[in-house]
C-alpha positions as CSV (number, residue, x, y, z in Angstrom):
1,M,6.6,123.7,-156.5
2,N,4.7,124.0,-159.8
3,C,0.9,124.3,-159.6
4,L,0.3,122.4,-162.9
5,R,2.7,119.6,-161.8
6,L,0.4,119.1,-158.8
7,G,-2.5,118.7,-161.1
8,I,-4.2,122.0,-160.1
9,S,-6.2,123.6,-162.9
10,K,-5.4,127.3,-163.7
11,N,-9.2,127.9,-163.4
12,F,-9.5,126.9,-159.8
13,N,-10.6,130.1,-158.1
14,Y,-10.2,128.7,-154.6
15,L,-6.5,127.8,-155.2
16,T,-5.3,130.8,-157.2
17,M,-3.0,131.9,-154.3
18,E,0.6,132.1,-155.4
19,C,2.5,128.9,-155.7
20,R,4.7,130.0,-152.8
21,R,1.6,129.6,-150.5
22,L,1.0,126.0,-151.5
23,H,3.2,124.5,-148.9
24,L,0.2,123.0,-147.1
25,L,-1.0,121.2,-150.3
26,K,0.8,117.9,-150.2
27,S,0.9,115.2,-152.8
28,Q,2.7,112.5,-150.7
29,A,1.9,110.5,-147.6
30,Y,3.6,111.2,-144.3
31,I,5.5,108.4,-142.5
32,N,8.3,108.8,-139.9
33,G,8.6,112.5,-140.5
34,E,9.1,112.1,-144.3
35,W,6.9,112.8,-147.3
36,V,6.8,109.5,-149.1
37,S,5.2,107.7,-152.1
38,A,3.4,104.4,-152.0
39,G,5.8,101.4,-152.1
40,N,4.4,100.5,-155.5
41,K,4.4,104.1,-156.7
42,A,0.6,104.0,-157.3
43,V,-1.5,107.1,-157.0
44,F,-5.2,108.1,-157.0
45,P,-6.9,111.4,-157.8
46,V,-8.4,113.8,-155.3
47,T,-11.1,115.9,-157.1
48,N,-13.2,118.9,-156.3
49,P,-16.8,117.7,-155.8
50,A,-18.2,121.0,-157.1
51,N,-16.9,120.4,-160.6
52,D,-15.0,117.1,-160.6
53,Q,-11.7,118.7,-161.6
54,L,-8.5,117.3,-160.4
55,I,-6.8,118.9,-157.4
56,V,-3.8,116.6,-157.0
57,E,-2.9,112.9,-157.0
58,V,-1.8,111.3,-153.8
59,P,-0.2,107.9,-153.0
60,D,-2.5,104.8,-153.2
61,M,-0.9,102.9,-150.4
62,D,-1.5,99.2,-149.6
63,A,-1.2,96.8,-146.7
64,T,2.6,96.8,-146.8
65,D,2.7,100.6,-146.5
66,A,0.3,100.4,-143.6
67,Q,2.4,97.8,-141.8
68,N,5.4,100.0,-142.2
69,A,3.5,103.0,-140.7
70,V,2.5,100.9,-137.7
71,S,6.1,99.8,-137.1
72,V,7.2,103.4,-137.3
73,A,4.6,104.5,-134.8
74,T,5.5,101.6,-132.5
75,N,9.1,102.7,-132.4
76,A,8.2,106.3,-131.8
77,F,5.9,105.3,-128.9
78,Q,8.9,103.9,-127.0
79,T,10.2,107.5,-126.5
80,W,7.0,109.6,-126.8
81,K,5.4,107.7,-123.9
82,D,8.2,108.8,-121.6
83,T,7.9,112.5,-122.4
84,T,6.4,114.6,-119.6
85,A,2.9,115.9,-119.7
86,K,4.4,119.4,-119.7
87,E,6.4,118.6,-122.9
88,R,3.4,117.1,-124.6
89,S,1.3,120.1,-123.6
90,Y,3.9,122.5,-125.0
91,I,4.0,120.7,-128.4
92,L,0.2,120.5,-128.7
93,R,0.0,124.2,-127.9
94,K,2.6,125.0,-130.7
95,W,0.5,122.8,-133.1
96,F,-2.6,124.8,-132.2
97,D,-0.7,128.1,-132.8
98,M,0.5,126.9,-136.2
99,C,-3.1,125.9,-137.2
100,Q,-4.4,129.2,-136.0
101,K,-1.9,131.1,-138.1
102,N,-2.8,129.0,-141.2
103,T,-6.6,129.1,-140.8
104,D,-7.2,130.6,-144.3
105,L,-5.0,128.1,-146.1
106,L,-6.5,125.1,-144.2
107,A,-10.0,126.4,-145.0
108,E,-9.1,126.7,-148.7
109,I,-8.0,123.0,-148.8
110,I,-11.1,121.8,-146.9
111,T,-13.3,123.7,-149.4
112,A,-11.3,122.3,-152.4
113,E,-11.7,118.7,-151.4
114,S,-15.0,118.6,-149.5
115,G,-17.0,121.3,-151.4
116,K,-18.3,123.0,-148.2
117,P,-18.6,126.9,-148.3
118,L,-15.4,128.7,-147.4
119,A,-17.0,130.4,-144.4
120,E,-18.0,126.9,-143.1
121,S,-14.5,125.6,-143.7
122,K,-13.1,128.4,-141.6
123,G,-15.6,127.4,-138.9
124,E,-14.4,123.8,-139.1
125,V,-10.8,125.0,-138.6
126,A,-11.8,127.0,-135.6
127,Y,-13.6,123.9,-134.2
128,G,-10.7,121.6,-134.9
129,N,-8.2,124.0,-133.4
130,S,-10.3,124.1,-130.2
131,F,-9.5,120.5,-129.6
132,L,-5.7,121.1,-129.9
133,E,-6.0,124.0,-127.4
134,W,-8.2,121.9,-125.0
135,F,-5.9,118.8,-125.1
136,A,-2.8,121.0,-124.7
137,D,-4.3,121.9,-121.3
138,T,-5.8,118.5,-120.5
139,A,-2.4,116.8,-121.0
140,R,-1.3,118.1,-117.6
141,H,-4.4,116.8,-115.9
142,I,-4.4,113.1,-116.7
143,D,-4.4,112.1,-113.0
144,G,-4.5,108.9,-111.1
145,E,-6.0,108.0,-107.8
146,V,-4.8,107.1,-104.3
147,I,-7.3,104.5,-103.0
148,Q,-8.1,103.9,-99.3
149,S,-6.4,100.6,-98.5
150,P,-8.2,97.8,-96.6
151,W,-4.9,96.8,-95.1
152,P,-3.0,98.9,-92.5
153,N,0.5,98.2,-94.1
154,K,-0.4,98.6,-97.7
155,Q,-1.1,101.5,-100.2
156,I,-3.1,101.3,-103.4
157,I,-2.3,103.6,-106.3
158,L,-4.1,103.8,-109.7
159,T,-2.2,105.5,-112.6
160,R,-3.1,106.1,-116.2
161,Q,-0.7,105.0,-118.9
162,P,-0.8,105.5,-122.6
163,I,-2.4,102.6,-124.5
164,G,0.2,102.5,-127.4
165,V,-0.3,102.9,-131.1
166,V,-3.7,104.2,-132.2
167,S,-5.2,103.6,-135.6
168,I,-7.2,106.6,-136.7
169,I,-9.7,106.3,-139.5
170,T,-11.5,109.5,-140.3
171,P,-14.5,110.6,-142.5
172,W,-14.8,113.1,-145.3
173,N,-17.5,115.4,-143.8
174,F,-15.1,117.1,-141.2
175,P,-11.7,116.2,-142.6
176,F,-9.6,118.5,-140.4
177,A,-11.6,118.6,-137.1
178,M,-11.9,114.8,-136.9
179,I,-8.1,114.6,-137.1
180,T,-7.4,117.1,-134.3
181,R,-10.2,115.7,-132.1
182,K,-8.6,112.3,-132.1
183,V,-4.9,113.0,-132.5
184,G,-4.9,115.8,-129.9
185,A,-6.3,113.5,-127.3
186,L,-4.1,110.5,-128.0
187,M,-0.9,112.7,-128.1
188,A,-1.9,114.3,-124.8
189,A,-2.1,110.8,-123.3
190,G,1.3,109.8,-124.7
191,C,0.3,107.6,-127.6
192,T,1.4,107.6,-131.3
193,C,-0.8,107.1,-134.3
194,V,-1.4,106.0,-137.9
195,I,-4.1,108.0,-139.7
196,K,-6.0,106.8,-142.7
197,P,-8.1,109.7,-143.9
198,S,-11.1,109.3,-146.2
199,E,-10.1,108.8,-149.9
200,D,-12.4,111.8,-150.7
201,T,-10.6,114.2,-148.4
202,P,-6.9,113.2,-147.6
203,L,-5.5,116.7,-148.2
204,S,-6.7,118.2,-144.9
205,A,-5.0,115.4,-143.0
206,L,-1.7,115.9,-144.8
207,A,-1.9,119.7,-144.2
208,A,-2.5,119.0,-140.5
209,A,0.6,116.7,-140.5
210,E,2.7,119.4,-142.1
211,L,1.8,121.9,-139.4
212,A,2.3,119.3,-136.7
213,E,5.9,118.8,-138.0
214,K,6.5,122.5,-138.0
215,A,5.2,122.6,-134.4
216,G,7.9,120.1,-133.4
217,V,5.9,116.9,-133.2
218,P,8.7,114.2,-133.2
219,K,9.1,111.8,-136.2
220,G,6.8,108.8,-136.1
221,V,4.3,110.2,-133.6
222,I,1.9,111.1,-136.4
223,N,1.8,109.1,-139.6
224,V,-0.7,109.5,-142.5
225,V,-1.4,106.7,-144.9
226,T,-3.4,107.6,-148.0
227,A,-5.3,105.0,-149.9
228,S,-8.1,104.8,-152.5
229,R,-11.4,103.0,-152.0
230,K,-9.8,100.0,-153.7
231,N,-7.1,99.6,-151.1
232,A,-9.1,100.9,-148.1
233,A,-10.2,97.4,-146.9
234,A,-6.6,96.0,-147.0
235,V,-5.2,99.0,-145.2
236,G,-8.0,99.0,-142.7
237,K,-7.4,95.3,-141.9
238,V,-3.8,96.0,-141.0
239,M,-4.7,99.0,-138.9
240,C,-7.3,96.9,-137.0
241,E,-5.4,93.6,-136.6
242,H,-1.8,94.5,-136.4
243,P,-0.6,93.2,-133.0
244,N,1.2,96.5,-132.1
245,V,-2.0,98.5,-132.4
246,G,-3.6,99.1,-129.1
247,C,-6.7,101.0,-130.1
248,I,-8.8,101.7,-133.2
249,S,-10.6,105.1,-133.3
250,F,-13.1,105.5,-136.1
251,T,-15.7,108.0,-137.1
252,G,-18.0,107.0,-140.0
253,S,-20.9,104.8,-140.9
254,T,-22.4,102.2,-138.6
255,H,-22.0,99.6,-141.3
256,V,-18.2,100.1,-141.5
257,G,-17.9,100.5,-137.7
258,K,-19.3,97.1,-137.2
259,I,-16.8,95.6,-139.6
260,L,-13.9,97.3,-137.8
261,Y,-15.3,96.3,-134.5
262,G,-15.2,92.7,-135.6
263,M,-11.6,93.0,-136.8
264,A,-10.6,94.6,-133.5
265,A,-12.2,91.7,-131.6
266,S,-9.6,89.2,-132.8
267,G,-7.0,91.0,-130.8
268,I,-9.2,92.2,-128.0
269,K,-8.3,95.8,-128.9
270,R,-9.8,98.9,-127.5
271,V,-12.2,100.7,-129.8
272,S,-13.5,104.2,-129.9
273,L,-16.4,104.4,-132.4
274,E,-18.4,107.4,-133.4
275,L,-21.0,106.1,-135.8
276,G,-24.2,107.1,-137.6
277,G,-27.0,109.1,-136.1
278,N,-30.7,109.5,-136.6
279,A,-31.3,112.7,-134.6
280,P,-34.8,113.7,-133.6
281,F,-35.6,117.4,-133.5
282,I,-38.6,117.8,-131.2
283,V,-40.7,121.0,-130.9
284,F,-43.3,121.4,-128.2
285,P,-46.1,124.0,-128.1
286,S,-44.4,126.1,-125.4
287,A,-41.2,126.5,-127.5
288,D,-40.2,129.9,-129.0
289,I,-41.0,128.9,-132.6
290,E,-38.8,131.6,-134.2
291,H,-35.9,130.4,-132.1
292,A,-36.6,126.8,-132.9
293,L,-36.7,127.6,-136.6
294,D,-33.4,129.4,-136.5
295,N,-31.8,126.4,-134.8
296,A,-33.5,124.0,-137.2
297,M,-31.6,125.6,-140.0
298,L,-28.3,125.0,-138.1
299,A,-29.1,121.5,-137.0
300,K,-30.3,120.4,-140.5
301,F,-28.3,122.3,-143.1
302,R,-24.9,122.6,-141.5
303,N,-22.4,121.1,-144.0
304,N,-25.4,120.6,-146.3
305,G,-26.9,118.0,-144.0
306,Q,-23.7,115.9,-144.0
307,A,-23.2,115.6,-140.3
308,C,-23.6,112.7,-137.9
309,V,-25.4,114.9,-135.4
310,G,-27.5,116.6,-138.0
311,A,-31.3,116.6,-137.4
312,N,-32.8,113.8,-139.3
313,R,-36.5,113.7,-138.2
314,F,-38.4,116.8,-137.2
315,F,-41.2,116.0,-134.8
316,I,-43.5,119.0,-134.4
317,H,-46.5,119.2,-132.0
318,E,-49.8,119.4,-133.8
319,D,-50.6,122.7,-132.2
320,V,-47.6,124.5,-133.8
321,Y,-47.1,122.2,-136.8
322,D,-48.5,124.4,-139.5
323,Q,-46.7,127.5,-138.1
324,F,-43.4,125.6,-138.0
325,V,-43.6,124.1,-141.4
326,E,-44.5,127.4,-143.1
327,G,-41.6,129.1,-141.3
328,F,-39.2,126.3,-142.2
329,K,-40.1,126.4,-145.8
330,K,-39.6,130.2,-145.9
331,R,-36.2,130.0,-144.2
332,I,-35.0,127.2,-146.5
333,G,-36.0,129.3,-149.6
334,Q,-34.2,132.4,-148.3
335,K,-31.1,131.0,-146.6
336,C,-30.1,127.8,-148.5
337,I,-28.0,129.2,-151.4
338,L,-26.5,126.4,-153.5
339,G,-23.2,126.8,-155.3
340,P,-19.5,126.2,-155.3
341,G,-18.0,126.7,-151.9
342,T,-15.8,129.6,-153.0
343,K,-18.7,131.7,-154.4
344,E,-19.8,134.7,-152.4
345,G,-23.0,134.2,-150.5
346,V,-23.2,130.4,-151.0
347,T,-24.4,128.5,-147.9
348,C,-24.8,125.0,-149.3
349,G,-22.2,123.3,-151.4
350,P,-22.3,120.0,-153.3
351,L,-22.7,116.5,-151.8
352,I,-19.4,114.8,-151.5
353,N,-19.6,112.2,-154.2
354,K,-22.0,110.5,-156.7
355,M,-22.7,107.7,-154.2
356,Q,-23.9,110.1,-151.6
357,A,-25.9,112.2,-154.1
358,D,-27.7,109.1,-155.5
359,K,-28.5,108.0,-151.9
360,V,-30.2,111.3,-151.1
361,S,-32.0,111.4,-154.4
362,N,-33.2,107.8,-154.1
363,L,-34.6,108.4,-150.6
364,V,-36.6,111.4,-151.7
365,N,-37.8,109.7,-154.9
366,D,-39.0,106.7,-152.9
367,A,-40.9,108.9,-150.4
368,V,-42.5,111.0,-153.2
369,S,-43.6,107.8,-155.1
370,K,-45.4,106.6,-151.9
371,G,-47.2,109.9,-151.2
372,A,-44.8,112.3,-149.5
373,K,-45.0,115.9,-150.6
374,P,-41.9,118.2,-151.2
375,L,-42.9,121.7,-150.1
376,I,-39.6,123.0,-151.5
377,G,-36.7,121.3,-153.4
378,G,-36.8,117.6,-154.1
379,K,-34.5,117.4,-157.1
380,F,-30.9,118.0,-158.3
381,A,-29.9,121.5,-159.3
382,T,-28.4,120.3,-162.6
383,D,-27.8,123.8,-163.8
384,I,-25.0,124.1,-161.1
385,G,-23.5,120.6,-161.2
386,S,-24.0,116.9,-160.9
387,K,-23.9,116.7,-157.1
388,F,-25.8,119.7,-156.1
389,Y,-29.1,118.7,-154.5
390,E,-31.8,121.3,-153.7
391,S,-32.5,121.9,-150.0
392,T,-35.7,120.0,-149.4
393,L,-38.6,119.9,-147.0
394,L,-40.9,116.8,-147.1
395,V,-44.2,116.4,-145.4
396,D,-46.8,113.5,-145.4
397,V,-44.0,111.0,-144.7
398,K,-45.2,107.6,-143.6
399,P,-43.4,104.6,-141.8
400,E,-43.4,102.5,-145.0
401,M,-41.1,105.0,-146.7
402,N,-37.3,104.4,-146.5
403,I,-36.6,108.0,-145.5
404,Y,-38.8,107.5,-142.4
405,G,-36.2,105.4,-140.6
406,E,-32.9,105.9,-142.4
407,E,-30.2,108.5,-141.8
408,I,-30.4,110.9,-144.7
409,F,-27.0,112.6,-144.5
410,G,-28.1,115.3,-146.9
411,P,-30.1,118.5,-147.3
412,V,-33.6,116.9,-146.7
413,A,-35.8,117.8,-143.8
414,V,-38.7,115.5,-142.9
415,C,-41.5,117.0,-140.8
416,L,-43.8,114.7,-138.8
417,K,-46.7,115.6,-136.5
418,F,-47.2,114.4,-132.9
419,K,-49.8,114.8,-130.1
420,T,-48.3,113.8,-126.8
421,E,-45.0,113.7,-125.0
422,D,-45.2,109.9,-124.6
423,E,-46.0,109.5,-128.3
424,V,-43.0,111.4,-129.5
425,L,-40.6,109.7,-127.0
426,K,-41.7,106.3,-128.3
427,V,-41.2,107.3,-132.0
428,A,-38.0,109.2,-131.4
429,N,-36.5,106.2,-129.5
430,S,-37.6,103.7,-132.1
431,T,-34.2,103.5,-133.7
432,R,-31.0,101.6,-133.2
433,S,-29.1,104.9,-133.5
434,G,-28.5,107.0,-130.4
435,L,-26.2,109.9,-131.0
436,A,-27.9,113.3,-130.6
437,A,-31.3,114.7,-130.0
438,Y,-32.7,118.2,-130.0
439,V,-35.7,119.4,-127.9
440,F,-37.4,122.8,-127.9
441,T,-39.6,123.7,-124.9
442,K,-39.9,126.3,-122.2
443,D,-41.2,123.8,-119.7
444,L,-38.4,123.1,-117.3
445,G,-39.8,119.8,-116.0
446,Q,-40.4,118.7,-119.6
447,S,-36.7,119.5,-120.4
448,F,-35.5,117.2,-117.6
449,R,-37.9,114.5,-118.5
450,M,-36.9,114.5,-122.2
451,S,-33.2,114.6,-121.3
452,R,-33.7,111.5,-119.0
453,K,-35.9,109.5,-121.3
454,L,-34.5,110.1,-124.8
455,E,-32.2,107.2,-125.6
456,F,-29.3,109.3,-127.1
457,G,-25.8,110.0,-125.9
458,M,-26.3,113.8,-126.3
459,V,-29.4,116.0,-125.8
460,A,-29.5,119.7,-126.7
461,I,-32.3,121.7,-125.1
462,N,-33.3,124.8,-127.1
463,D,-30.2,124.6,-129.2
464,G,-29.3,123.2,-132.7
465,I,-25.5,123.0,-132.2
466,L,-24.0,121.0,-129.3
467,S,-20.4,120.2,-130.4
468,A,-17.5,121.7,-128.5
469,A,-14.2,120.6,-127.1
470,E,-15.3,120.7,-123.5
471,P,-18.2,118.2,-123.3
472,A,-18.0,114.5,-123.9
473,F,-19.1,113.7,-127.5
474,G,-20.5,110.3,-128.3
475,G,-23.5,108.0,-128.6
476,I,-25.2,104.9,-127.3
477,K,-26.8,101.8,-129.0
478,E,-25.4,101.5,-132.5
479,S,-24.1,105.0,-132.6
480,G,-20.8,104.1,-131.0
481,I,-18.6,103.3,-128.1
482,G,-16.5,105.8,-126.1
483,R,-16.4,109.6,-126.0
484,E,-14.4,112.3,-127.7
485,G,-13.5,115.7,-126.4
486,S,-13.5,116.6,-122.6
487,K,-11.2,114.8,-120.2
488,H,-13.0,111.5,-121.2
489,G,-11.6,111.9,-124.7
490,V,-8.0,111.6,-123.4
491,E,-8.9,108.7,-121.0
492,E,-10.0,106.7,-124.0
493,Y,-6.3,106.3,-124.9
494,T,-5.1,105.2,-121.5
495,D,-5.1,102.0,-119.4
496,I,-5.5,102.1,-115.7
497,K,-2.6,100.4,-113.8
498,Y,-3.1,99.3,-110.3
499,T,0.0,99.2,-108.1
500,L,0.0,97.8,-104.6
501,F,2.7,99.0,-102.2
502,S,3.0,96.4,-99.4
503,A,5.1,95.8,-96.3
504,L,5.2,99.5,-95.6
505,D,5.6,98.7,-91.9
506,K,8.8,96.8,-92.5
């Protein structure tokens, strides 16, 4: 395999490993256990957001290719659904082992296509692998129920059965972990899938498929369809409306989630939607301020602010507002180091694409034009590249500013002052989003009150990171439907069957 034939520049520091190590960098889609091109042979480029250089070209598949992938997954389901839970557990464990052994190579690919720092990419691989490990265990605990019968000669049994083919549509911000979190769960349940990764980051999905094949995942159980933004709508339509698809699992924007939900409705299909967030980060006077500041950095600047559970609005009690803001500004200046993801010491990479960079910049510019004040940052770091935006702290933000109510999805922190618990609850809940919330307080009663009254699917008390394989991840309101991770993540891909055994006295 020749590096230049793959379109990889000789100057790419992050991919200077020997050509013999490039077995995880794929330039074809994956259907029915084969590496294939698009039916029409079209391709599109995957570039490094740090410098816009070409990494590789991949197939630009269309609706016909997507239909073929669904048919393949349908055929594979006929045999995969009849494997034992023990068999599925064993294969998932082998996939986990393969990903563990190839952590460094997976991280290099993630950094190449998403731009995040290499250390953070390794963290994503560890996080993604935790789902494969978890679901390998959970596969053997998808249990039913024996129900007390109201009739003396009858027995009621509830069993869980796999829902069928699952369409998986994943985002660019966690291109590996969003694959394993979904696919590990559906495989444990006995389902098969077609994956459509983001056009910005398809290489992580293809690398995951390569390792799944090496782990012994049968042909057709996992299929990866790559498509450019031009073909994304047509491919998505097939994946949502094909009669053989039983469930659509999507992580991404609320806007796109609503479109997919509408498509799924035509066939009354199951949906699992993990959509946008607008997470409040609330600091009360009793909080350990230094601890809150450390966690504010994690909650805001993880993946350069490009995370659905990232803190979006910082509500700080007036008694500790000045102390918190000053400490936040100091930490941002010291710890947010912009640069290419492969450069030593870098903690914040580029934004994923020009659209995202322009969105963040426009939100800040609108706020500043209406009176907001950037205490640090507030502009592009053009000396580094076109998509590097300085880590920013804004104060004096008002409701009439766009940034007040919109999900930023970038390295911009907005600090707002509040007086009372009731006041901050009202403002924090004044959004149609309801994914994650963060609360910092030493008052135990206040902790329980905030957990109960905050209208969000997940609440972290005195912590800025809440994601793991064991808890149920998901939101309420317009932040989604269903849960991922935990035992509930597997149950999303099952149907409950009620069987009545009668005439037992005959």
